[in-house]
Structure formats: C-alpha cells, structure tokens
N, C-alpha and C positions, 0 to 999 in steps of 0.2 A: 321356560322353567321346567326342569324335569321333576315330576311328582315323586315324592318319597313314599315308599310302601312298607319297607322292611328296615328297621333300625336296630342297632346293637349298642349296648352300653357296657363300659368296662371301668375299673378303678385301677389306677397306676401310680407308681411311686410309693411314698410313705403313706401309711393309713392315717385317717383323720376321723374323729367322731363326727357323725353326720353324713358320712358317705352312704350308709344304708338308706337314710332318709332321701337322699338324692336319687339313688337307684329306684327306690319305691316310686318317687314322683315321675321319673322318666317312664317307667313301665306302665303305670296307671294312666298317665296322660296320653301315652302312645296308644294304649288299648282304647281309651275313650274316643280317639280320633280314627279308630279303625285300622291302625297300623299293627303289623306284626313286630313284636319286640323280642330281641334275643339278648341273652347275657353272655359275656365272654369271661371265662375264668382266668385268673392270674395275669390280668392286663394284656400287654402286647404279646406276651409269651403264649397266651391262649389263642391269639389270632394265628400264630405260626403253627401251633399244634392242632388247631381245629377244635379246641375245647369250647364249643359254642352250643348253646341250648335255648329253646324257646322259653319265654317267660310270660306268665299271665298274672292277673290281679292277685290270685292266691299265692303266687310264687314269692310275693313280697309282703305277705301278711305277717304281722307281729315282728317287724324288724326296725320300725322307725325309732325305737328306744335303744337299739343295740349299737354299741361301739364297734370299731373295726369295719370289716366289709365282707358281706356274704359272698361276694364275687372274688375274694382274695386279691392279692396284689404281689407283684414280683418285678424284678429288674430283668431286662431282656436285651443283652448285647447284640444278639443276632438281628434285632430290628433296626440297629444302626446301619446295617448293610443293605444295599439295594436288593440283593437276592432274598434277604429275609423279608423285606417289605413286600416283594412280589409274591412270595409264598403266602404271606398274610392276606394279601388282596385276593388271591385265588381261593383261599378258604372262605372268605367273606362272600364271594360270588357264588359259592356252592349253595349258600343259603339265600341268595338273592338280596343280600344286605346292600342298601343304597344310602345309608346314613349312619353316622357313628357319633356317639356321645362319650367323651373321655373325661373322667373325673380324676383330677390329679393336679400336679404343679407345673412349674416352668419346663422341666425336661419332658414331661408328658405332652405338653402343648407343642413343643418343638417337633416331637415325633409325629404328632397329628398333622401339623402343618406340612411337613415334608411328605407324609403319606398322601395327603389330599392333593398336593401339587402333582405327584407322580401318577395318581390314579383318579378315577371319576367318582370317588366317594366323599361327599361333603362331611366335615367334622365340626362338632361343637364342643368347646371346652368348658368344664365347670371347675372353678378353683377350689380344690380340696387339699389344703395344707395347713397345719397348725401354726406355721410361722408368720402368716399374714404378710408374705413378701412378694405378692403378685400385683403388678400394676393394672389398674382398670377396675378396681373394686375396693370398697371401704372395708369389707370383711371377707375372709375366706372361710370355707367350711372347716370347722374343727378348732378354729382359733379361740372362740369364746369358751369352749369346754376345756381346752388346754390351760387357759389362763385361770379359770375357776379351780381346776385341779391343783395348779401351782399355789393359788391363794390359800386353799384349804390346807395344803401341806405346810406352807410357810407359817400360817397361823398357829399350827400345832408346834412347829419348831420354836416359835416365839415363846410359847408357854414354858418349854424346858430351858430356853435361854434365860428367861426371867427367873426361874427357880434356882439357877446356878450362876447367875451373873456372867454369862458367856457371850462371846462374839461368835455368831454363826455366819459362815460364808456359804451361800446356797446357789448352786448352779442349776439353771433351767435351760431348756432347749432353745435353740436359735443360733444355728451355725453362721448364717449370713445376715440375720435380722434380729434386732433386739426388742421386738414388740412384746413378746411374752415377759421378758425381764422388766421392761418399762411399766407395763400395765400391772403385773403382779407385785412389783416392788412398791409402786405408789399405793396400791390397794392395801398393802400390809405394813406400811409405815417404815420401809427400809431406809436406813441412813445413807446408803450408797447404792447406785445402780450402774453396773458396768456393761456396756453394749458394744457391738462391732462398729456401729455408726459414729462412735465418739472415742477419741483417744483417751486412754486411761492414764491419769496422773496419779501414780501410786504415792508420791510424796504428799499430795493433797489429801488422799485417803488416810495416810498415817497421821498427818497433822490434825485432821478432824477427830480421829480416834483418840489422840492424845488430849485434845481439848475436851472431849467427852469424859475422859478418865479424870481430868482435873476437876470437873464439876460433878464427879461421882455418878456419871451415867454409864453404867457398866453393861447394860443390855444393848447390843448393837446387831443389826442385820445388814449384810451386804448381799445383794442379789446380782449374780453374774450370768450373762448369756454365755453359752458354751463357745460361741465364736468370738468372744471378746479378744481383741488383738494382744492383750497382755498375757493370755495363756490359760484362761479359765480359773475356776475356783481354787484348785490345788496350788497353782502358781501364785495367786494372790495371797493365799494362806501362808505360803513359804516366806514371802516378803514380810508379811505382818509379824509372823513368829520371830523372824530374825531381828526385827527392830523393836518389837514389843513382846518379849518373851513372858512378861508378867501376865499377859492376857490369856484367859482360858479360851482358846480358839478352836473351833470345830468346823469341819467341812461336811456339807450334805449335798449330794448330787441327785437330783430328782429323776433324771433320765426318762426312760420310756413310759413311766407311769403317766406322763402327760399326754401320751398318744391314745390311751385307752379310756374306757368308761362310757357310761351312757351320755349321749349328747345333751347339752342344755337346750332349753326352749328356743333360744336365739338360733343355735346351730340347726335345729330341726326346721325352724321357719325359713332360714336362709336356704338350706339345702332343698326344701320342698319347692320354694319359689323358683330357684334356679333350675331345678329339674323340669318343672312345668315349662319355664321359658325356653329351655333347650329344645324341647319337642316342637314348640311353636315356631322357633327359629328355623328348624329343618323344614317344617311344612311351608313356611313362607318364603323359603329360599334364601334366608339370611345366613349364609354358610361361612364356615371357617372363621368363626368368631368365638371369643370367650364370653360367657354370661357373667356379668358383674352386677353389683348393686352399689350405686353411688347416690348419696342423699336420698336413700330409700326408694330409688327408682331403678328399674332394670336398665343396664347399659351394655352395649355390645362393643367389644374391643377385638380388632383383628388378632388372630392367634400369634402372628409374628411380632406383635407389639405387646402381647400379654406375657411379659418376661419378669424375672425377679426385679422387684422395685428397689433401686438403690437411692432411697430417699434420705434427705437430711432431716433428722428429727429436730423439731423446734427446740431451741435452747431454753425456752420458757418452761418446758417440762422439768428440766434439771434445776431451774430456779425454784419450782414448786417443791421438788424433792428436798432441796436444801432447807427451805423455810419450814416446811412441815415436819422435818425430822429434827429440828433444833430444840 
C-alpha cells in the first residue's frame, strides 16, 4: 500500500451548504495526521490551471457556518478530454499530491473515477448536492439546509395565501429528484406534491381543487419539483387557470435561494463526519470510494456505483399527503 503524504481537496458542480464544513474537516484531519493538505480553486478547472495552494488549520477558521464554498466551484469541459486530465495530473504532481478528495455530485464522481483509473492518484468522493440524489448515502451535504430554506419560504407563502384565499403553486429545485419537494411539501401541509419520480395526473389535481372549493377550502398549496415531467409550476398553473379561472392562482419559483445560506446543524455534522472519514480512507488505502452515511454509520461505495439514484419513492408518502391535506 502506497503511503499518502500530500492530499488535495476541491469542490465541484453545484454548490451546497455544508461544503465549507467538509473542506474544514478534510484540512484539519489531514493536518492532525501529519499530511500536507492543498486546496484546489474552482474544482477540476483549478487542477488544469494549477490554481492550487497549501492549507493549514487557520486556512479554514470561521468557515463552518458559511454557505457556498471558499474553494469556489465551476464546470470544466476540458477535464472531459484525456489531454485535459493529463494536464491536471501534471499540475498535481508538481505539488507531490498523491490523494484527492472531491466534494460534489454524480458528474464530479465520474470525473474522479476516470482520473484515478488513468493515473496513480486515489480519489475519495463526498456527496455534496442539495438534491439528495446519490446512491449509497441516506443524506447528502446540503439537502437538509435546502429543505429547511424551502420550508421557511413556503410557510411565509401560506400566510399570504390564507390572507387572500389564494392557490399558490410553488416550484422548488430538483431537476432529476423530488426529495426537496416531497420533504418540504409534507412539512408545510401542501395539498399536492408533484415530482419527477411520479407521473402527474393533472385531472386528479383539478378534481381535488374543485372538491376543496365545494367545501370552501380556498387556501391550497401545490409544491412542484422543477424536473416534474408535467413541465414545472408555470405549466401546472396554466392548466389550473384554464379549467378553474375563478381561482386566484399565483406561481412562486424559489430557485437558487435554496442553494445558499448557513448550513443547518445536521449538514455541518454530516459534512464534518464525512470529511474526517475521507482522510481516514486515504490513509488506510480504501481508495476510489464515496463516503456515505447509512443508518448513521459510515459506508463506502465505489465511485463508479455512486451515481444518481433513480429510486421509486414509496406510494405511502403520497397517501400521507392526501390524508393529512384533507
């Protein structure tokens, strides 16, 4: 087993609250074990440009509570090409880097897996994505904060919906996964939750809205994931307005507000625990895996299997939604 002496950490893909906590854990755990730790700016792009710098304990002081990522993040098409990856490898070797921690999502892990196969640098992945769509972990870094941000916003929207007897159709993030919509919708008492994993029956939505109207339930919330196959909140609103023009219907798209903000306690704990485990994995030679947490225990998943989770969401969740919203 080749001993790891110099490791680098980067954040890649979409930012997620808790990434800074993960970077902090990697740096301080690495320093504790006598490793030299380097930060890579702007994800894989920084590997190509050589934007790499040493990090010490004080480099990550006062960041655990900050959203975003102090290492920045960016897409890098050049890294998709073999020549780009070779250039990145040569830049890492200039610093003697022999271990890499990648904080990101599915695409970031695919890049790390490819890179590690081609060169002799082991990689560890940490799941940093608000969508919670990675296989091999119960939670991803940033998901809990994103859901709480959505819940806070939807609670405020309900207040104004109640004041005006309005129907609000609220779009949350989730291009390929509906977990933010599902969790925030249930937590805020939404009458309907529309997600990519489940086919939307617009006739059923309209029928239930008509039934609510007949019993004088005028305040209704519909939470829609942006990747819902029906077309998102604006398309749902168009159909509702066509068939129920008497309803005062409004659309609210929460957008990137869900990506920002100070991470919750849960996200800070998850990120810290995963960052610590990532360094341990490199030291122990447990390479090319993603660090996950399943049933509150650290779990290692090979990077090539840590992909976007196409899971079928249990129908009981929607039974709960229907019963509690009645």
